[in-house]
C-alpha positions in Angstrom: -14.3 13.3 6.8 -11.6 11.4 4.8 -10.5 8.1 6.1 -8.0 5.5 4.7 -8.1 2.3 6.7 -5.5 -0.3 6.1 -5.8 -4.0 7.0 -4.2 -7.3 6.2 -0.9 -6.9 7.9 0.6 -9.5 10.2 3.4 -12.0 10.8 4.6 -14.1 7.9 7.5 -16.4 7.3 10.1 -15.6 4.6 8.8 -16.7 1.2 5.2 -16.2 2.3 2.4 -14.0 1.1 0.2 -11.3 2.4 -2.5 -9.1 0.9 -3.0 -5.6 2.2 -6.2 -3.7 1.7 -6.9 0.0 2.1 -10.5 1.1 2.2 -11.2 4.8 1.5 -14.1 7.0 2.4 -14.9 10.6 2.1 -13.1 11.1 -1.3 -14.0 10.6 -4.9 -11.8 7.5 -4.9 -11.7 6.9 -8.7 -10.1 10.3 -9.2 -7.2 9.6 -6.9 -3.8 8.1 -7.5 -3.3 5.5 -4.8 0.0 4.3 -3.4 1.5 2.1 -0.8 4.5 3.3 1.2 6.5 1.6 3.9 8.7 2.8 6.8 11.0 1.1 9.2 12.2 2.9 12.4 15.0 5.3 11.7 14.4 5.4 8.0 12.4 7.6 5.7 9.1 6.5 4.4 9.6 5.0 0.9 7.2 4.4 -2.0 6.5 0.8 -2.7 3.8 0.9 -5.4 1.5 3.3 -7.1 -1.6 2.8 -9.2 -2.9 5.9 -11.0 -6.6 6.8 -11.4 -6.5 5.3 -14.9 -4.9 2.1 -13.7 -1.2 2.5 -14.6 1.2 1.0 -12.1 4.7 1.7 -10.9 6.8 -0.3 -8.4 10.0 0.2 -6.4 12.8 -1.9 -7.8 13.0 -3.8 -4.5 9.5 -5.2 -4.9 9.1 -5.5 -8.7 7.9 -8.9 -9.7 6.9 -9.8 -6.1 4.2 -7.2 -5.3 1.1 -6.3 -7.2 -1.0 -3.2 -6.6 -4.6 -3.1 -7.8 -7.7 -1.2 -7.1 -11.5 -1.8 -7.0 -13.2 1.6 -7.7 -16.6 0.1 -7.0 -15.4 -0.8 -3.5 -13.2 2.3 -2.9 -10.4 -0.1 -2.1 -6.7 -0.5 -3.1 -4.8 -3.7 -2.6 -1.2 -4.7 -2.3 -0.6 -8.4 -3.0 2.8 -9.4 -1.7 4.5 -12.6 -2.6 8.0 -14.1 -1.8 8.3 -11.9 1.2 11.8 -11.2 2.6 13.0 -10.1 6.0 13.7 -6.7 4.5 10.0 -6.2 3.7 9.3 -5.8 7.4 7.9 -2.4 7.9 4.8 -0.4 8.6 2.8 -0.1 5.4 0.8 3.0 4.7 -1.9 3.8 2.2 -1.6 7.1 0.4 -4.1 9.0 -1.8 -3.0 11.8 -4.1 -5.6 13.9 -5.9 -6.4 17.1 -7.6 -4.7 20.3 -6.4 -2.0 18.1 -4.7 -4.4 17.0 -2.0 -3.0 14.0 -0.1 -4.2 11.7 2.6 -2.6 9.0 4.6 -3.8 5.9 6.4 -2.7 5.0 9.9 -0.5 2.1 8.8 -0.4 -1.6 9.2 2.5 -3.7 10.5 4.0 -6.3 8.3 6.6 -8.5 9.9 8.6 -11.2 8.0 10.2 -13.5 10.5 11.0 -17.2 10.9 
């Protein structure tokens, strides 16, 4: 049974930082490209950051320079370090795994709220 479990969300003031974690089980983690997506009510889910199985990274323009995605294959975990958070970063953040034969998995999401 495949599980992606996100943690680390919460309430933070503008300019603050949060670190999200996504722990994976039931997959050969090191073979999967891992991504973070986010979604606000009434809008489509958008890609925030991706880290490939070989460690290459890609970011949405809106988070470039503020967010950092990383992975620890020994712990089957992907992280999203978020700095200089803005009101518009408020969303539910989802972990996503993409593997061979276009197999994909999603986590259940974790809420990030940026508010003063």
